[in-house]
N, C-alpha and C positions, 0 to 999 in steps of 0.2 A: 504404135508397139508391135516389133517383131513378133510372130504367131510362131507354133510349134506344132510338129507332128510329138503326139504322144503315145506310146504304148503302154497298158498297165498288163502287167504279165501277172497272172491269178485273180482274174477280175470278177469271177464266180465267188471268190472267197471272202470270208468275214473281213478282211482288212482291205482285198482289194475292193469290195463294197465301199469302204468309208473313204478310199483314196477316190472312189468317184462323187463322192459327195463334196469332198473340200474342196475337189476340183473345181466344181460347179459354183460352191459357196464364193471363194476367193476369186471367183470368174479368171479363171488361168486362161493365159494368151495363148488360145488350142485354135490351131489350123485345123489339126484332123486326131480325133480319137481312134485309136486301135485296143479295144480291149481282147486281150489273148487268155487262153485256159487251154486245159489238154483237150483231146478229140473227144472225151466224155462231155464236156459242156459247150464245144464248138457247135455253133447254129442256135443255139439260145442266145437270148437277147438282154441287153442291162438297158435301164432308163437312163438318160444323161440330157441334160438341158430340155427337157420335153419330149424328148426324140427316142426311139428304141433304135439302138446299135446294136448290131449282130457281133458275139464274140468269134472270133477267129481263131482256128488251130494254131498253137505255138509250134512252130518249124525252125530250121537251121535257116531259111532263105526270109522269113517274113520281116525280119526289120531293116533288109535292102529294101526288098519288093516294097515295102508301105514308105522307104525313106525317112525311119524314124530317127526324132533328134534328142529325146529325153524318152527312157524306157525306167518305169517304176515296177520293180519286181516285188512280188510278195507270194509265191507259191512254194515256197519249202526251199530248203539249201541244197538237194540234189538239183534241182532245177534251174538254179541261181549260178551252181558251178557247172552247169552243162551248157547254159544260155545266155547268161552274162559276157562271157569273153567274146561270144559270137556278135553280139549286138552292140558292144564296145567296137566291135572290128569294123563294125557296118556304119560306125561314126557318130553312134548314139551316146550319150552320157549315161550311164547304169546308175539309177540309186535303189540298193539291194534293201531290202528288209529281214533279211535271214541273216542268221550267225556265219555263215560259210565265208566272208571277207572280214568279216570287224577285226580281227587282230593280225591281216595281211600285215607287215611292215610298210608295203609300197602303195596301200589302200588307205583314205582318210577315212577317221570312223567322226562323223560331225552331227552336233546338236548345235545350231544356228545362233541358239541366244549366248554360247559358249563360247564354241571356236570356230567362227564363218571362214577365218583366211585359208584354214585347213581344206577347203571347198578346193582351193586352185591347187590342190595337189591330183587332182581326178586326173591330169592329163599321164599321169604315172602309169595308168592300166584302164583308163575310161570307166573306172567304177569308184562310186564313192559308196561306203557302208552306213546304213542308219541303225543306230545303237538299240540294246533291247530295251525294252518297253519298260522295265523297272530302274534301268540305270537313266533314261533321259528325264524324268520328270525330278529324279536325284540330283543330278547335277545341273538344271536348269536352279534349282533352290542354293545348290554350293558354290555357283559363281559367285553372285554377288557378295556372299558372306566371307567367302575365300580372299576376293580380290580387298576387302576390306580389315581382317583379321587374322588373315595367314592360317587356313586351316591345317592341321596335321592330322586326322584322324577320322574315321567316320564309322559307328556302329549303327546298322540299319536292321529293321526286322521288317519285313514285307508282308501284306496281305493280299495276294493276288486272285484276281477273279478267273472264272474258268474261262472266259473268252480267250486267257491269255494261251489256251492250249486248242483253240480253235471251235468253228461251229461245232462239231461232234461233241465236244464236250461240254457246251453250254446246253446241247440238248441233253446229254447224259443227266446233267443237275437238274432239268425241267424234269425229264423221265423218272428221276428218284422221288423227287419232288410230288409226281402225281402219284407214285407209288405208295408215298407215304400216307397219303389221303387216303388212301384206299387199303389202308392196312396190309400194304404187300413188299414194304422197303425191304425186308429180309431176303425178298427173292429177287429185289432188284440188281441187276448186272451191274458192275464197273469195268469198262473197258479203257477209258483213257486216262484214268486214274488208278493208284495202287490200292485204292481203298473207297469206299463210299463216299462221296463229296457230299451230298445233301445232310444238314444237320450234323456237320463234321468238320472239323480243321484237319488239313495235312499238311505236317512239316518236311514237305520234301516236293521241290520243283526241278523236274530231271534227274537225272542219275547220280549216285553217290561219286567223288573222286578219293583219290587215297589219302587225301589231308582231312577227310571226315565232311568236306562243305560239297555241296550240288555243282553240277554245272552252271546252273541258275546263279547260285551264289557266287561264282569264280567268274561270272561273265560281269557281275557286278564290281569285283576288284579289279579286275583288268582293264574294262571298257572305261572306267572312272579316269583310272591313272592315263590310259591314252587320250583321251577326251582332252583332260585338263591340264595335259604336259606338266604334270608333277607326282612325284612318287608318294600320295597321301596313303594310309594307311586305311583300309577298309576292311570290315568284317561284317558279313550279310548272315541272316537267315530268312529263308524266304519260304513263305505257308501260304500254300491255296485255301480259299476262302470259299464258302458256298454262296458266291453272288455271282452276276452276269457279266458285270462290266464296272471298268474303275479300279484299278491298283492303288492303295493305300501305304504309307510308310511310315514308320516311326523312327526319327534320326535321332542319334544323341551326336553332337561335334564338338570337336576338342580343338581348340585355337593355340596358337603361340603366346597370347597374352589375353587378359581379361574382356569380355563382351558384355555388350549393354544390351536387354533386350528390347527394349524400347527401338534405340538406334537399330539392331538389327531389322526389328518390324518395317522400319521406313525404309530401310534398302530394299526389300524384300516387295514394297508398295511401290517402287520405282523401277523394278526389275522389270524386263519384257516378258510377256505373256505369263505372267504370275498373279494371280488373285489372292491378296490376306484375306482371309476370314477366322475373325482373331477376338471376337468377344464370348469366351466361353461361360461367362456367367449368364448372359442372355442366349445361350444355347447356340451360338453362331461359331461353327468351326467347319471343316471341310468332310464330306462324306461322298461316297460314290454316288450316291442318287443325284447330287448336286453336279458333278463332275459329268455325268454321262452326257454324251453328244457334242461334249463344249470342248473348245480346242486350246483352253489354258489350262495350267497347273494352281490347282490351289493349296495355300499353305496357312496352318494356324497352329494352336497351341503352342506358342512360342514363348519360350520362357528359359531363364537361366537356371543352371543347376543349382540346388541346395546346399550344394557342398562346396563346388569348386567353381569359383570366379570366370574361368576360361572355357566352360561347357555351356554349350547351347541344346537345348531339345527342340524338335519341330515336327510337326505333323503335315504329309506331305499327301494329296490323294490328286489323281488325274485320268482321265479315260484313256485305258491302255489301246483301245483299238485307234484311237485320235492322236491322241499326244505323244502316246508310246509307240507309234506305229506312222498310220495314215498322214498326220498334219505335220510331223517332224519331217515325212518324206517330202511332201509338197512344199514346206517352207525350205528345203535343201533344193529343191528344183528352182523356186522363186530366186532364191540368193545367187544360184549358179546363173541363171538368166541375167540377174542385176550385174555381176562381175564379169559375163560376158559381151553386155553392150557398154560396160563403163570404158 
């Protein structure tokens, strides 16, 4: 199999670290790994396949100098805005984890289990966008049900882990919990979130827009329509919860006709990269603890609405750093390789 020179931009960050782990786990066809980060992290090392690899500084010329063929970006929107076009101009296919390019009309927004054919559109700009973490696990679940029943509307409430806001956000939760046990929580600072996150829930992720929804909620609305190529109605309420990893979602799905919960369960059991855990009487249902460090999306609590036979309720959990970012990016890269070699 052909091997590729791969750059990981933001290699020292939470998602960058997960990308390295996933690349190793799937035995990615690597000729050369080039971890990149800011000057602050350059010179430090990452461990990959049992060896220490030095992080290099991200510069305008590094992609051409290292002959990068695949560039996985997860270093923030401003970094992607500046360097992703440079990487693409140097001949690399860019897979970008930030929100910067997601809604650009000429940039494909891809979840391989849902719209793999869109990867072919990478040639427009050299860039493929990775969707929002909460969107990815949701559309993976929606796709087989939409194919069977014709989905009209999604009402979703999310329960999103602190890692969705980065390493410093996780550290803030840990620090606040330490302060709680030291009877100092009232003095504990909150910088990453608008309020204390320990022992609390915050019904705000990102800033509010004029329509009363947050930017995070509108990402789920707009990205779902783009990925599924369908004008599905979506209403989202996104909530930050005091856990480290794993986003959970409660979905209420409205279809064009009657749905059957058992049939829906079977459809999801046969869907790619979905694990159904749905024996609630035995305490078997998805939880963040189960999904952490896993590359699958977990689905359970599948039930038809009490009043309407065209409404289904579903509970979905996935590791936001994996399924919601790193794993999806690597799957896009693997699918791109498959299409390039076809």
